[in-house]
Structures are given as structure tokens and as C-alpha cells.
DSSP file (Angstrom, degrees, kcal/mol; ACC not computed):
  #  RESIDUE AA STRUCTURE BP1 BP2  ACC     N-H-->O    O-->H-N    N-H-->O    O-->H-N    TCO  KAPPA ALPHA  PHI   PSI    X-CA   Y-CA   Z-CA
    1    1 A M              0   0    0      0, 0.0     5,-0.0     0, 0.0     0, 0.0   0.000 360.0 360.0 360.0 127.6   36.7  226.7  100.1
    2    2 A T     >  -     0   0    0      1,-0.1     4,-2.2     4,-0.0     5,-0.1  -0.228 360.0-108.2 -72.0 165.8   35.9  226.1   96.4
    3    3 A L  H  > S+     0   0    0      1,-0.2     4,-2.5     2,-0.2     5,-0.2   0.896 120.5  54.2 -61.9 -40.4   36.2  222.7   94.8
    4    4 A V  H  > S+     0   0    0      1,-0.2     4,-2.3     2,-0.2    -1,-0.2   0.913 109.0  48.3 -62.3 -41.8   39.2  223.8   92.8
    5    5 A E  H  > S+     0   0    0      2,-0.2     4,-2.4     1,-0.2    -1,-0.2   0.888 110.3  52.0 -65.1 -39.0   40.9  224.9   96.1
    6    6 A R  H  X S+     0   0    0     -4,-2.2     4,-2.4     2,-0.2    -2,-0.2   0.908 109.9  49.3 -63.1 -40.9   40.0  221.5   97.7
    7    7 A V  H  X S+     0   0    0     -4,-2.5     4,-2.3     2,-0.2    -2,-0.2   0.929 111.1  49.0 -63.5 -45.4   41.5  219.7   94.7
    8    8 A N  H  X S+     0   0    0     -4,-2.3     4,-1.9     1,-0.2    -2,-0.2   0.900 112.1  48.6 -61.8 -41.4   44.7  221.8   94.9
    9    9 A T  H  X S+     0   0    0     -4,-2.4     4,-2.3     1,-0.2    -1,-0.2   0.903 111.4  49.9 -64.1 -41.9   45.0  221.1   98.7
   10   10 A A  H  X S+     0   0    0     -4,-2.4     4,-2.5     2,-0.2    -2,-0.2   0.859 107.5  54.3 -67.0 -35.0   44.4  217.4   98.1
   11   11 A I  H  X S+     0   0    0     -4,-2.3     4,-2.3     2,-0.2    -1,-0.2   0.933 109.5  47.7 -62.9 -44.6   47.1  217.3   95.5
   12   12 A T  H  X S+     0   0    0     -4,-1.9     4,-2.2     1,-0.2    -2,-0.2   0.921 112.9  48.4 -61.4 -44.6   49.6  218.9   97.9
   13   13 A A  H  X S+     0   0    0     -4,-2.3     4,-2.1     1,-0.2    -1,-0.2   0.904 111.1  50.1 -63.4 -41.5   48.6  216.4  100.6
   14   14 A A  H  X>S+     0   0    0     -4,-2.5     5,-2.2     1,-0.2     4,-0.6   0.873 109.7  51.2 -66.2 -37.3   49.0  213.4   98.2
   15   15 A M  H ><5S+     0   0    0     -4,-2.3     3,-0.8     1,-0.2    -1,-0.2   0.926 111.4  47.4 -65.1 -43.5   52.4  214.6   97.1
   16   16 A K  H 3<5S+     0   0    0     -4,-2.2    -2,-0.2     1,-0.2    -1,-0.2   0.849 114.1  47.3 -65.4 -33.7   53.6  214.9  100.8
   17   17 A A  H 3<5S-     0   0    0     -4,-2.1    -1,-0.2    -5,-0.2    -2,-0.2   0.506 106.4-128.7 -86.0  -4.0   52.2  211.5  101.6
   18   18 A H  T <<5 +     0   0    0     -3,-0.8     2,-1.2    -4,-0.6    -3,-0.2   0.865  51.5 157.7  57.5  37.9   53.8  209.9   98.4
   19   19 A D     >< +     0   0    0     -5,-2.2     4,-2.5     1,-0.2    -1,-0.2  -0.744  16.1 179.5 -95.2  89.5   50.4  208.5   97.5
   20   20 A Q  H  > S+     0   0    0     -2,-1.2     4,-2.5     1,-0.2    -1,-0.2   0.863  75.0  52.5 -63.4 -40.2   50.9  208.0   93.7
   21   21 A R  H  > S+     0   0    0      2,-0.2     4,-2.0     1,-0.2    -1,-0.2   0.936 114.6  41.5 -63.6 -45.6   47.5  206.5   92.9
   22   22 A R  H  > S+     0   0    0      1,-0.2     4,-2.4     2,-0.2    -2,-0.2   0.909 114.4  52.4 -67.1 -41.7   45.6  209.4   94.6
   23   23 A L  H  X S+     0   0    0     -4,-2.5     4,-2.5     1,-0.2    -2,-0.2   0.895 108.3  51.3 -61.7 -41.8   48.0  212.0   93.2
   24   24 A S  H  X S+     0   0    0     -4,-2.5     4,-2.1     2,-0.2    -1,-0.2   0.930 111.7  46.3 -61.7 -46.9   47.5  210.6   89.6
   25   25 A A  H  X S+     0   0    0     -4,-2.0     4,-2.0     1,-0.2    -2,-0.2   0.893 113.4  49.2 -63.9 -39.5   43.7  210.8   90.0
   26   26 A L  H  X S+     0   0    0     -4,-2.4     4,-2.7     2,-0.2    -1,-0.2   0.882 110.3  49.6 -68.2 -39.2   43.8  214.3   91.4
   27   27 A R  H  X S+     0   0    0     -4,-2.5     4,-2.6     2,-0.2    -1,-0.2   0.877 108.6  54.3 -67.2 -36.1   46.1  215.5   88.7
   28   28 A L  H  X S+     0   0    0     -4,-2.1     4,-2.1    -5,-0.2    -2,-0.2   0.929 111.3  45.1 -59.6 -45.9   43.7  214.0   86.1
   29   29 A L  H  X S+     0   0    0     -4,-2.0     4,-2.4     2,-0.2    -2,-0.2   0.920 112.3  50.7 -64.0 -46.0   40.8  215.9   87.7
   30   30 A K  H  X S+     0   0    0     -4,-2.7     4,-2.6     1,-0.2     5,-0.2   0.910 110.3  50.4 -59.1 -43.7   42.9  219.2   87.9
   31   31 A T  H  X S+     0   0    0     -4,-2.6     4,-2.9     1,-0.2    -1,-0.2   0.918 110.3  49.3 -62.5 -43.7   43.8  218.8   84.2
   32   32 A A  H  X S+     0   0    0     -4,-2.1     4,-2.2     1,-0.2    -1,-0.2   0.895 111.9  49.3 -64.0 -39.1   40.2  218.3   83.2
   33   33 A I  H  X S+     0   0    0     -4,-2.4     4,-2.1     2,-0.2    -2,-0.2   0.929 113.0  46.3 -64.3 -45.3   39.1  221.4   85.2
   34   34 A V  H  X S+     0   0    0     -4,-2.6     4,-2.5     2,-0.2     5,-0.2   0.929 112.3  50.9 -64.5 -45.1   41.8  223.5   83.6
   35   35 A N  H  X S+     0   0    0     -4,-2.9     4,-2.3     1,-0.2    -1,-0.2   0.912 111.1  47.6 -59.4 -43.3   41.0  222.3   80.1
   36   36 A K  H  X S+     0   0    0     -4,-2.2     4,-2.0     2,-0.2    -1,-0.2   0.874 111.1  52.2 -66.1 -36.3   37.3  223.1   80.6
   37   37 A G  H  X>S+     0   0    0     -4,-2.1     5,-1.8     2,-0.2     4,-1.4   0.897 110.1  47.8 -64.0 -42.2   38.2  226.5   82.0
   38   38 A V  H  <5S+     0   0    0     -4,-2.5    -2,-0.2     2,-0.2    -1,-0.2   0.905 110.4  53.1 -64.6 -41.7   40.4  227.2   78.9
   39   39 A E  H  <5S+     0   0    0     -4,-2.3    -2,-0.2     1,-0.2    -1,-0.2   0.883 114.9  40.2 -60.0 -40.2   37.6  226.0   76.7
   40   40 A K  H  <5S-     0   0    0     -4,-2.0    -1,-0.2     2,-0.3    -2,-0.2   0.646 108.3-126.1 -85.5 -15.7   35.1  228.4   78.4
   41   41 A G  T  <5S+     0   0    0     -4,-1.4     2,-0.3     1,-0.2    -3,-0.2   0.708  79.6  60.0  79.4  20.3   37.7  231.2   78.6
   42   42 A R  S   <S-     0   0    0     -5,-1.8    -2,-0.3    -6,-0.2    -1,-0.2  -0.970  95.2 -72.5-163.1 171.0   37.3  231.8   82.3
   43   43 A D        -     0   0    0     -2,-0.3     2,-0.2    -3,-0.1    -9,-0.1  -0.476  53.8-116.2 -72.4 147.4   37.6  230.0   85.7
   44   44 A L        -     0   0    0     -2,-0.1   -40,-0.1   -11,-0.1     2,-0.1  -0.565  19.6-133.9 -84.1 146.4   34.9  227.5   86.4
   45   45 A D     >  -     0   0    0     -2,-0.2     4,-2.1     1,-0.1     3,-0.3  -0.445  37.0 -94.5 -87.4 173.9   32.4  227.9   89.2
   46   46 A D  H  > S+     0   0    0      1,-0.2     4,-2.4     2,-0.2     5,-0.2   0.851 124.1  56.6 -61.3 -35.0   31.6  224.9   91.6
   47   47 A G  H  > S+     0   0    0      1,-0.2     4,-1.5     2,-0.2    -1,-0.2   0.904 109.4  45.5 -62.6 -41.1   28.6  223.8   89.5
   48   48 A E  H  > S+     0   0    0     -3,-0.3     4,-1.8     2,-0.2    -1,-0.2   0.860 110.5  53.5 -71.0 -34.9   30.7  223.5   86.4
   49   49 A V  H  X S+     0   0    0     -4,-2.1     4,-2.5     1,-0.2    -2,-0.2   0.898 105.8  54.4 -64.7 -39.4   33.5  221.7   88.3
   50   50 A V  H  X S+     0   0    0     -4,-2.4     4,-2.8     1,-0.2    -1,-0.2   0.895 106.1  52.3 -60.7 -39.7   30.8  219.2   89.5
   51   51 A Q  H  X S+     0   0    0     -4,-1.5     4,-2.1     2,-0.2    -1,-0.2   0.885 108.9  49.7 -63.9 -38.1   29.9  218.6   85.9
   52   52 A V  H  X S+     0   0    0     -4,-1.8     4,-2.4     2,-0.2    -2,-0.2   0.928 111.5  48.8 -64.5 -44.2   33.5  217.9   85.1
   53   53 A V  H  X S+     0   0    0     -4,-2.5     4,-2.4     1,-0.2    -2,-0.2   0.921 111.4  49.8 -60.5 -44.7   33.7  215.5   88.0
   54   54 A A  H  X S+     0   0    0     -4,-2.8     4,-2.4     1,-0.2    -1,-0.2   0.887 109.9  51.2 -62.5 -38.7   30.5  213.7   86.9
   55   55 A S  H  X S+     0   0    0     -4,-2.1     4,-2.3     2,-0.2    -1,-0.2   0.918 110.9  47.5 -63.7 -44.7   31.9  213.4   83.4
   56   56 A L  H  X S+     0   0    0     -4,-2.4     4,-2.2     2,-0.2    -2,-0.2   0.881 111.3  50.8 -65.2 -37.8   35.1  211.8   84.6
   57   57 A I  H  X S+     0   0    0     -4,-2.4     4,-2.6     2,-0.2    -2,-0.2   0.922 109.6  50.5 -65.7 -43.3   33.2  209.4   86.9
   58   58 A K  H  X S+     0   0    0     -4,-2.4     4,-2.4     1,-0.2    -2,-0.2   0.911 109.4  51.6 -60.6 -41.8   31.0  208.4   84.0
   59   59 A Q  H  X S+     0   0    0     -4,-2.3     4,-2.5     1,-0.2    -1,-0.2   0.911 109.6  50.1 -60.0 -41.9   34.1  207.8   81.8
   60   60 A R  H  X S+     0   0    0     -4,-2.2     4,-2.9     2,-0.2    -2,-0.2   0.919 109.5  50.5 -63.9 -43.2   35.6  205.6   84.6
   61   61 A R  H  X S+     0   0    0     -4,-2.6     4,-2.2     1,-0.2    -2,-0.2   0.928 112.0  47.7 -60.6 -44.1   32.3  203.6   84.8
   62   62 A D  H  X S+     0   0    0     -4,-2.4     4,-2.4     1,-0.2    -1,-0.2   0.912 113.1  48.5 -61.4 -43.2   32.4  203.0   81.1
   63   63 A S  H  X S+     0   0    0     -4,-2.5     4,-3.3     2,-0.2     5,-0.3   0.905 109.3  52.0 -64.2 -42.6   36.0  202.0   81.2
   64   64 A I  H  X S+     0   0    0     -4,-2.9     4,-2.4     1,-0.2    -1,-0.2   0.921 110.7  49.0 -60.4 -43.1   35.5  199.6   84.0
   65   65 A D  H  X S+     0   0    0     -4,-2.2     4,-2.0    -5,-0.2    -2,-0.2   0.939 115.1  43.6 -61.0 -48.3   32.7  198.0   82.1
   66   66 A Q  H  X S+     0   0    0     -4,-2.4     4,-1.6     2,-0.2    -2,-0.2   0.922 115.5  47.2 -66.6 -45.2   34.8  197.7   78.9
   67   67 A F  H  X>S+     0   0    0     -4,-3.3     5,-2.6     1,-0.2     4,-0.5   0.876 110.2  54.4 -65.9 -35.7   37.9  196.5   80.7
   68   68 A G  H ><5S+     0   0    0     -4,-2.4     3,-1.0    -5,-0.3    -1,-0.2   0.914 107.6  49.2 -62.0 -43.4   35.8  194.0   82.7
   69   69 A K  H 3<5S+     0   0    0     -4,-2.0    -1,-0.2     1,-0.2    -2,-0.2   0.823 111.6  50.2 -65.0 -31.0   34.4  192.5   79.5
   70   70 A A  H 3<5S-     0   0    0     -4,-1.6    -1,-0.2    -5,-0.1    -2,-0.2   0.499 113.9-118.5 -86.3  -4.1   38.0  192.3   78.1
   71   71 A G  T <<5 +     0   0    0     -3,-1.0     2,-1.3    -4,-0.5    -3,-0.2   0.715  65.2 143.9  76.4  20.1   39.2  190.5   81.3
   72   72 A R     >< +     0   0    0     -5,-2.6     4,-1.9     1,-0.2     3,-0.4  -0.620  14.0 166.1 -93.2  77.7   41.7  193.3   82.1
   73   73 A T  H  > S+     0   0    0     -2,-1.3     4,-2.5     1,-0.2    -1,-0.2   0.797  71.7  61.8 -65.5 -27.5   41.5  193.2   85.9
   74   74 A D  H  > S+     0   0    0      1,-0.2     4,-1.7     2,-0.2    -1,-0.2   0.926 109.1  41.1 -62.8 -43.2   44.6  195.3   86.3
   75   75 A L  H  > S+     0   0    0     -3,-0.4     4,-2.6     2,-0.2     5,-0.2   0.834 111.4  56.6 -74.4 -31.8   43.0  198.2   84.4
   76   76 A V  H  X S+     0   0    0     -4,-1.9     4,-2.4     2,-0.2    -2,-0.2   0.932 108.3  48.5 -61.4 -45.1   39.7  197.7   86.2
   77   77 A D  H  X S+     0   0    0     -4,-2.5     4,-2.2     2,-0.2    -2,-0.2   0.901 111.5  49.2 -61.4 -42.7   41.5  198.1   89.5
   78   78 A K  H  X S+     0   0    0     -4,-1.7     4,-2.1     1,-0.2    -2,-0.2   0.930 113.8  44.9 -62.5 -47.2   43.2  201.3   88.3
   79   79 A E  H  X S+     0   0    0     -4,-2.6     4,-2.6     1,-0.2    -2,-0.2   0.869 111.7  53.3 -67.8 -36.1   40.0  202.8   87.1
   80   80 A T  H  X S+     0   0    0     -4,-2.4     4,-2.1    -5,-0.2    -1,-0.2   0.905 109.0  49.2 -63.8 -42.6   38.1  201.8   90.2
   81   81 A A  H  X S+     0   0    0     -4,-2.2     4,-1.6     2,-0.2    -2,-0.2   0.912 112.2  47.9 -64.1 -42.3   40.8  203.5   92.4
   82   82 A E  H  X S+     0   0    0     -4,-2.1     4,-2.4     1,-0.2    -2,-0.2   0.920 110.4  52.1 -63.8 -42.9   40.6  206.7   90.3
   83   83 A M  H  X S+     0   0    0     -4,-2.6     4,-2.3     1,-0.2    -1,-0.2   0.888 105.2  55.7 -62.3 -38.3   36.8  206.7   90.5
   84   84 A A  H  < S+     0   0    0     -4,-2.1     4,-0.5     1,-0.2    -1,-0.2   0.902 109.9  45.8 -60.6 -42.0   36.9  206.4   94.3
   85   85 A V  H >< S+     0   0    0     -4,-1.6     3,-1.1     1,-0.2     4,-0.3   0.923 112.8  50.0 -65.4 -44.9   39.0  209.5   94.5
   86   86 A L  H >< S+     0   0    0     -4,-2.4     3,-1.9     1,-0.3    -2,-0.2   0.844 100.7  63.9 -64.3 -34.0   36.8  211.4   92.1
   87   87 A Q  G >< S+     0   0    0     -4,-2.3     3,-1.0     1,-0.3    -1,-0.3   0.692  87.4  71.2 -67.3 -16.7   33.7  210.5   94.0
   88   88 A E  G <  S+     0   0    0     -3,-1.1    -1,-0.3    -4,-0.5    -2,-0.2   0.724 100.4  47.7 -66.5 -20.1   34.9  212.4   97.0
   89   89 A Y  G <  S+     0   0    0     -3,-1.9    -1,-0.2    -4,-0.3    -2,-0.2   0.316  89.7  98.5-106.3   6.7   34.2  215.6   94.9
   90   90 A E  S <  S-     0   0    0     -3,-1.0     3,-0.1    -4,-0.2   -39,-0.0  -0.704  75.7-114.1 -93.6 148.8   30.7  214.8   93.7
   91   91 A P        -     0   0    0      0, 0.0    42,-0.1     0, 0.0    41,-0.1  -0.195  50.2 -69.6 -72.3 171.2   27.7  216.3   95.5
   92   92 A P        -     0   0    0      0, 0.0    41,-1.5     0, 0.0     2,-0.0  -0.263  57.2-116.3 -61.8 149.4   25.2  214.1   97.4
   93   93 A G  B     -a  133   0A   0     39,-0.2     2,-0.5    -3,-0.1    41,-0.2  -0.174  25.4 -99.4 -81.0 176.5   23.1  211.9   95.2
   94   94 A V        -     0   0    0     39,-1.2    41,-0.1    38,-0.1    -1,-0.1  -0.840  34.8-128.8 -98.9 131.5   19.3  211.9   94.8
   95   95 A T     >  -     0   0    0     -2,-0.5     4,-2.3     1,-0.1     5,-0.2  -0.390  22.6-113.1 -74.8 157.2   17.3  209.3   96.7
   96   96 A P  H  > S+     0   0    0      0, 0.0     4,-2.6     0, 0.0     5,-0.2   0.871 118.9  54.2 -57.2 -37.4   14.8  207.1   94.9
   97   97 A A  H  > S+     0   0    0      2,-0.2     4,-2.3     1,-0.2     5,-0.2   0.921 109.1  47.2 -63.6 -43.8   12.0  208.8   96.8
   98   98 A E  H  > S+     0   0    0      2,-0.2     4,-2.4     1,-0.2    -1,-0.2   0.877 111.7  51.4 -65.2 -37.1   13.2  212.3   95.6
   99   99 A M  H  X S+     0   0    0     -4,-2.3     4,-2.6     2,-0.2    -2,-0.2   0.934 110.5  48.0 -65.6 -45.7   13.5  211.0   92.1
  100  100 A D  H  X S+     0   0    0     -4,-2.6     4,-2.6     1,-0.2    -2,-0.2   0.908 111.7  50.6 -60.6 -42.1    9.9  209.6   92.1
  101  101 A E  H  X S+     0   0    0     -4,-2.3     4,-2.4     2,-0.2    -1,-0.2   0.927 112.3  46.1 -62.8 -45.1    8.6  212.9   93.5
  102  102 A A  H  X S+     0   0    0     -4,-2.4     4,-2.2     2,-0.2    -2,-0.2   0.885 112.9  49.9 -65.6 -39.2   10.4  214.9   90.8
  103  103 A V  H  X S+     0   0    0     -4,-2.6     4,-2.4     2,-0.2    -2,-0.2   0.912 111.2  49.2 -66.3 -42.4    9.2  212.6   88.1
  104  104 A S  H  X S+     0   0    0     -4,-2.6     4,-2.3     1,-0.2    -2,-0.2   0.920 112.2  47.9 -62.2 -43.8    5.6  212.8   89.4
  105  105 A A  H  X S+     0   0    0     -4,-2.4     4,-2.4     1,-0.2    -1,-0.2   0.887 111.9  50.1 -64.5 -38.9    5.8  216.6   89.5
  106  106 A A  H  X S+     0   0    0     -4,-2.2     4,-2.3     2,-0.2     6,-0.3   0.889 110.6  49.5 -67.8 -39.0    7.2  216.7   85.9
  107  107 A I  H  X>S+     0   0    0     -4,-2.4     4,-1.7     2,-0.2     5,-1.1   0.921 113.6  46.0 -65.1 -43.6    4.5  214.4   84.6
  108  108 A A  H  <5S+     0   0    0     -4,-2.3    -2,-0.2     1,-0.2    -1,-0.2   0.909 113.2  50.4 -64.7 -41.2    1.8  216.5   86.2
  109  109 A E  H  <5S+     0   0    0     -4,-2.4    -2,-0.2     1,-0.2    -1,-0.2   0.892 118.1  37.3 -64.9 -41.0    3.4  219.8   85.0
  110  110 A T  H  <5S-     0   0    0     -4,-2.3    -1,-0.2    -5,-0.1    -2,-0.2   0.663 100.5-130.1 -87.5 -16.2    3.7  218.5   81.3
  111  111 A G  T  <5 +     0   0    0     -4,-1.7    -3,-0.2    -5,-0.2    -4,-0.1   0.777  42.6 175.7  71.2  26.1    0.4  216.7   81.3
  112  112 A A      < +     0   0    0     -5,-1.1    -1,-0.2    -6,-0.3    -2,-0.0  -0.348  16.2 165.1 -67.7 144.4    2.2  213.6   79.9
  113  113 A S        +     0   0    0      1,-0.2    -1,-0.1    -2,-0.0    -2,-0.0   0.464  54.6  41.9-137.7  -9.1    0.0  210.5   79.4
  114  114 A S  S >  S-     0   0    0     36,-0.0     3,-2.4    37,-0.0    -1,-0.2  -0.930  85.2-102.2-140.2 163.8    1.9  208.1   77.2
  115  115 A P  G >  S+     0   0    0      0, 0.0     3,-1.2     0, 0.0    33,-0.1   0.675 114.4  73.1 -59.5 -16.1    5.4  206.7   76.7
  116  116 A K  G 3  S+     0   0    0      1,-0.2     3,-0.4     2,-0.1     4,-0.2   0.702  88.5  62.2 -69.3 -17.6    5.7  209.1   73.7
  117  117 A D  G <>  +     0   0    0     -3,-2.4     4,-2.1     1,-0.2    -1,-0.2   0.257  67.1 109.6 -92.7  11.7    6.0  212.0   76.1
  118  118 A V  H <> S+     0   0    0     -3,-1.2     4,-2.8     1,-0.2     5,-0.2   0.899  76.0  53.5 -55.3 -45.0    9.2  210.8   77.7
  119  119 A G  H  > S+     0   0    0     -3,-0.4     4,-2.2     1,-0.2    -1,-0.2   0.902 109.1  47.7 -58.2 -44.3   11.2  213.6   76.2
  120  120 A K  H  > S+     0   0    0      1,-0.2     4,-1.5     2,-0.2    -1,-0.2   0.915 113.7  47.4 -63.6 -42.9    8.9  216.3   77.5
  121  121 A V  H  X S+     0   0    0     -4,-2.1     4,-2.5     1,-0.2    -2,-0.2   0.904 110.7  51.5 -67.4 -40.8    8.9  214.8   81.0
  122  122 A M  H  X S+     0   0    0     -4,-2.8     4,-2.5     1,-0.2    -1,-0.2   0.911 107.9  53.2 -61.3 -42.0   12.8  214.4   81.0
  123  123 A K  H  < S+     0   0    0     -4,-2.2    -1,-0.2     1,-0.2    -2,-0.2   0.855 115.1  40.9 -60.9 -35.4   13.1  218.1   80.0
  124  124 A A  H  < S+     0   0    0     -4,-1.5     4,-0.3    -5,-0.2    -1,-0.2   0.810 117.9  46.9 -82.5 -30.5   11.0  219.1   82.9
  125  125 A A  H >< S+     0   0    0     -4,-2.5     3,-1.4     1,-0.2     4,-0.4   0.891  99.0  63.6 -81.8 -40.1   12.4  216.7   85.4
  126  126 A M  G >< S+     0   0    0     -4,-2.5     3,-1.9     1,-0.3    -1,-0.2   0.847  95.2  58.2 -60.5 -38.4   16.2  217.1   85.0
  127  127 A P  G >  S+     0   0    0      0, 0.0     3,-1.5     0, 0.0    -1,-0.3   0.777  94.8  68.7 -63.4 -20.9   16.4  220.8   86.1
  128  128 A R  G <  S+     0   0    0     -3,-1.4    -2,-0.2    -4,-0.3    -3,-0.1   0.690  97.7  51.9 -67.5 -17.3   14.9  219.7   89.4
  129  129 A F  G X  S+     0   0    0     -3,-1.9     3,-2.1    -4,-0.4    -1,-0.3   0.200  78.0 148.3-104.0  15.3   18.2  217.8   90.1
  130  130 A A  T <  S+     0   0    0     -3,-1.5     3,-0.1     1,-0.3   -83,-0.0  -0.228  70.3  14.1 -55.2 133.3   20.5  220.8   89.5
  131  131 A G  T 3  S+     0   0    0      1,-0.2     2,-0.3   -84,-0.1    -1,-0.3   0.497 112.2  92.5  81.5   3.9   23.6  220.7   91.6
  132  132 A R  S <  S-     0   0    0     -3,-2.1     2,-0.5   -41,-0.1    -1,-0.2  -0.926  81.9-104.6-129.5 154.6   23.1  217.1   92.7
  133  133 A M  B     +a   93   0A   0    -41,-1.5   -39,-1.2    -2,-0.3     2,-0.3  -0.652  48.4 157.8 -81.5 125.1   24.3  213.8   91.3
  134  134 A V        -     0   0    0     -2,-0.5     2,-0.7   -41,-0.2     3,-0.1  -0.991  41.0-124.1-146.4 140.0   21.7  211.9   89.4
  135  135 A D     >  -     0   0    0     -2,-0.3     4,-2.1     1,-0.2     3,-0.2  -0.758  14.7-152.2 -86.9 118.4   22.0  209.2   86.7
  136  136 A G  H  > S+     0   0    0     -2,-0.7     4,-2.6     1,-0.2    -1,-0.2   0.847  95.9  56.5 -59.0 -35.2   20.0  210.3   83.6
  137  137 A K  H  > S+     0   0    0      2,-0.2     4,-2.6     1,-0.2    -1,-0.2   0.911 106.4  49.6 -63.8 -41.4   19.4  206.7   82.7
  138  138 A A  H  > S+     0   0    0     -3,-0.2     4,-2.3     2,-0.2    -2,-0.2   0.911 111.7  48.1 -64.0 -42.1   17.8  206.0   86.0
  139  139 A V  H  X S+     0   0    0     -4,-2.1     4,-2.6     2,-0.2    -2,-0.2   0.931 111.7  50.3 -63.2 -45.3   15.5  209.1   85.7
  140  140 A N  H  X S+     0   0    0     -4,-2.6     4,-2.7     1,-0.2    -2,-0.2   0.916 110.9  48.7 -60.1 -43.7   14.6  208.0   82.1
  141  141 A E  H  X S+     0   0    0     -4,-2.6     4,-2.7     1,-0.2    -1,-0.2   0.905 111.1  50.3 -63.9 -40.5   13.7  204.5   83.3
  142  142 A A  H  X S+     0   0    0     -4,-2.3     4,-2.4     2,-0.2    -2,-0.2   0.906 111.6  48.4 -62.7 -41.4   11.6  205.9   86.2
  143  143 A V  H  X S+     0   0    0     -4,-2.6     4,-2.9     2,-0.2     5,-0.2   0.942 112.6  47.9 -62.6 -48.9    9.8  208.2   83.7
  144  144 A R  H  X S+     0   0    0     -4,-2.7     4,-2.5     1,-0.2     5,-0.2   0.919 113.0  48.0 -59.9 -44.9    9.2  205.3   81.3
  145  145 A R  H  X S+     0   0    0     -4,-2.7     4,-2.5     2,-0.2    -1,-0.2   0.932 113.5  47.6 -61.1 -45.6    7.9  203.0   84.1
  146  146 A R  H  X S+     0   0    0     -4,-2.4     4,-2.4     1,-0.2    -2,-0.2   0.923 113.8  46.0 -65.4 -44.8    5.6  205.7   85.4
  147  147 A L  H  X S+     0   0    0     -4,-2.9     4,-1.6     1,-0.2    -1,-0.2   0.882 113.9  48.3 -67.5 -37.3    4.2  206.6   82.0
  148  148 A A  H  X S+     0   0    0     -4,-2.5     4,-1.8    -5,-0.2    -1,-0.2   0.892 113.2  49.3 -67.2 -38.8    3.7  202.9   81.1
  149  149 A G  H  < S+     0   0    0     -4,-2.5    -2,-0.2    -5,-0.2    -1,-0.2   0.864 110.5  48.9 -68.7 -37.2    2.0  202.4   84.5
  150  150 A E  H  < S+     0   0    0     -4,-2.4    -1,-0.2     1,-0.2    -2,-0.2   0.829 112.2  49.5 -72.2 -30.2   -0.3  205.3   84.1
  151  151 A Q  H  <        0   0    0     -4,-1.6    -2,-0.2     1,-0.2    -1,-0.2   0.873 360.0 360.0 -75.8 -35.9   -1.4  204.3   80.7
  152  152 A A     <        0   0    0     -4,-1.8    -1,-0.2    -5,-0.1    -2,-0.2   0.489 360.0 360.0 -73.5 360.0   -2.1  200.7   81.6
């Protein structure tokens, strides 16, 4: 069953269960998937749907941060609930050990030796995480730490 089919099945189940919060989050996801498909002019494959899910989760995290700073706990709760539903559709994450291994391999592959080489290493490291959830900021920090440590 594709991710789009799973989302459609979950929408039906949420409607039958009268679960408005879940239904709202699933409809939001379905709309984003359809919009991206229209933009590309074709149906999305699972990899592209995962990118849409990751984008929506990132938006929720940013919103939670902003609403938290503004003291809007009602909106923080709403965004947190939506994010929990969206996270059901993201692939497994990358462990810190796997991230370190990929960063080490990318540094060796590019021959990077100083913090100025972060861009080259990131370009080599990110494709290693294809199809899995990884925070680009965390990878960037790991690359910077490793390059600063090798230089010192």
C-alpha cells in the first residue's frame, strides 16, 4: 500500500471515528500531496510524499517555536497534535552512529580538512540519507564539529 493510499484509508477511518483533530491533520496532508502532484504534473511516488510530510513537520516545528515564544499555548497544542499525526507517515530516522559514519565517509571521500569545506562534505553526506528522516541542521553541526576537531 502506497503512502497516499494509507493517508486516504486513515482519512476514512478518522471520519468514521468522528476524530476531528486527526481528520483535520490528514486532510492537510492530503491537500499538500495533491498540490505537489499538480505542481509536478503527475502523481507523486512515495519518496516525494515523504518529502511533503517532512516539509509539513518542519513547518509545524517552526510554528510551535513561534507560538511558544508568543505565549499561544492553544496554538502550540493544535500544531503539536497535527505534528503527531504527520509523524506517523515519516520514515525511520537516522541514528547518531549512522550520521557519524556517513559524515566520516563524506569527509574521507571529499578530502575535506578545514571548516571551509563544510559545503562539499554536506553535498556528499546528504545523499547517503535518501529515503530516511534526517535533520539537515544536525548533519551540518556534526560536519562542523568533525572538521573543527580534525583541524585542531
